[in-house]
C-alpha positions as CSV (number, residue, x, y, z in Angstrom):
1,M,1.1,-7.9,-14.9
2,K,3.4,-9.9,-12.7
3,L,3.9,-8.5,-9.2
4,R,7.5,-8.0,-8.1
5,M,8.3,-9.0,-4.5
6,R,10.7,-6.5,-2.9
7,T,12.6,-6.7,0.4
8,L,12.9,-4.0,3.1
9,R,15.2,-4.5,6.0
10,I,14.7,-2.6,9.3
11,G,17.4,-3.5,11.8
12,D,17.4,-7.3,12.0
13,A,13.8,-7.6,10.6
14,E,13.1,-8.4,7.0
15,F,9.9,-7.4,5.3
16,R,8.7,-8.5,1.9
17,W,6.3,-6.3,0.0
18,T,4.5,-5.9,-3.3
19,A,2.8,-2.8,-4.8
20,E,-0.1,-3.4,-7.3
21,L,-0.9,-0.4,-9.4
22,C,-4.5,0.4,-10.6
23,N,-6.6,3.4,-11.5
24,Y,-9.7,4.6,-9.7
25,A,-12.4,6.6,-11.5
26,D,-14.9,8.7,-9.5
27,G,-17.0,9.9,-12.4
28,T,-15.1,13.1,-13.0
29,D,-11.4,12.1,-12.9
30,C,-9.2,9.1,-12.8
31,Y,-6.7,8.6,-9.9
32,R,-3.5,6.5,-9.7
33,C,-3.8,4.1,-6.8
34,V,-1.5,1.5,-5.3
35,R,-2.4,-1.5,-3.1
36,I,0.6,-2.4,-0.9
37,R,0.9,-5.8,0.8
38,I,3.7,-6.4,3.3
39,W,4.8,-9.7,5.0
40,G,7.1,-9.7,8.0
41,G,6.6,-13.1,9.5
42,G,7.2,-15.3,6.4
43,K,4.7,-16.5,3.9
44,N,2.3,-17.6,6.6
45,G,2.5,-14.4,8.6
46,Q,-0.2,-11.9,8.9
47,V,-0.2,-9.6,5.8
48,L,-0.3,-5.9,6.2
49,R,-2.4,-4.1,3.5
50,V,-2.8,-0.5,2.7
51,D,-4.4,1.2,-0.3
52,L,-3.0,4.5,-1.4
53,V,-4.1,7.1,-3.9
54,S,-1.7,9.6,-5.4
55,T,-2.0,13.2,-4.5
56,N,0.6,14.3,-7.0
57,N,-0.3,16.7,-9.8
58,A,-2.2,15.2,-12.8
59,G,-0.3,14.2,-15.9
60,P,-1.2,15.4,-19.4
61,W,-4.2,12.9,-19.4
62,G,-5.3,13.2,-15.8
63,H,-4.1,11.9,-12.5
64,C,-3.8,8.3,-13.8
65,T,-0.7,9.2,-15.8
66,N,1.3,10.9,-13.0
67,G,3.6,7.9,-12.5
68,A,3.4,7.9,-8.7
69,Y,4.9,4.8,-7.1
70,P,5.8,4.2,-3.4
71,T,9.4,4.3,-2.4
72,P,11.0,2.0,0.1
73,G,10.9,5.0,2.5
74,A,7.1,5.2,2.1
75,V,6.8,1.5,2.8
76,R,9.0,1.9,5.9
77,K,6.5,4.6,7.1
78,V,3.7,2.1,6.6
79,V,5.5,-0.6,8.5
80,D,6.5,1.7,11.4
81,H,3.0,3.0,11.7
82,A,1.4,-0.5,11.6
83,L,3.8,-1.9,14.2
84,A,3.1,1.1,16.5
85,I,-0.7,0.5,16.3
86,G,-0.6,-3.3,16.9
87,W,0.4,-5.2,13.8
88,D,2.2,-8.4,14.7
89,P,3.8,-9.8,11.6
90,A,4.4,-13.2,13.4
91,T,0.7,-13.8,13.8
92,V,-0.2,-16.8,11.5
93,G,-2.7,-15.9,8.8
94,G,-5.2,-13.1,8.4
95,R,-4.8,-9.5,7.3
96,F,-4.1,-6.3,9.1
97,L,-5.7,-3.5,7.2
98,L,-4.9,0.2,7.4
99,T,-7.8,2.4,6.4
100,E,-8.6,6.1,5.9
101,T,-8.9,6.5,9.7
102,A,-5.1,5.7,10.0
103,E,-3.2,8.8,10.9
104,L,-0.5,8.1,8.4
105,E,1.3,10.7,6.3
106,I,3.1,9.6,3.2
107,P,4.5,12.2,0.8
108,G,2.6,12.1,-2.5
109,F,-0.1,9.7,-1.2
110,E,-3.0,9.4,1.1
111,V,-4.6,6.3,2.5
112,T,-7.9,5.4,0.9
113,D,-10.7,3.0,1.3
114,R,-11.9,3.5,-2.3
115,L,-10.2,0.3,-3.6
116,Q,-12.3,-2.0,-1.3
117,I,-14.8,-2.5,-4.2
118,M,-12.2,-3.3,-6.9
119,Q,-12.5,-7.0,-7.6
120,H,-9.5,-7.3,-9.9
121,L,-7.0,-6.6,-7.1
122,T,-5.9,-9.7,-5.3
123,G,-6.3,-9.9,-1.5
């Protein structure tokens, strides 16, 4: 599946982002997950990454089918939070990772570390 690059403008700043969908199975259920990557300092800037798991009600075949997808407003919350805790998009290279310890509330999602082991997700 080809990832679509989207643009989010906050004041004079422009952020580019992608959201990669996947499913996570914990043995009893399957959950809809999204890996979000955000660039604010151009293609060489430090990438911000956060993995989210849907908290929405399960669809007819389990949580994997609930259709949850982050809105630009949710991505804005991620950017605002990361900037507040020290993300500098202008830093060249590297990755700024938000983990479960991040005190970040996004309606319909929670931050997860469960996707760290998933090899098919890029970066």
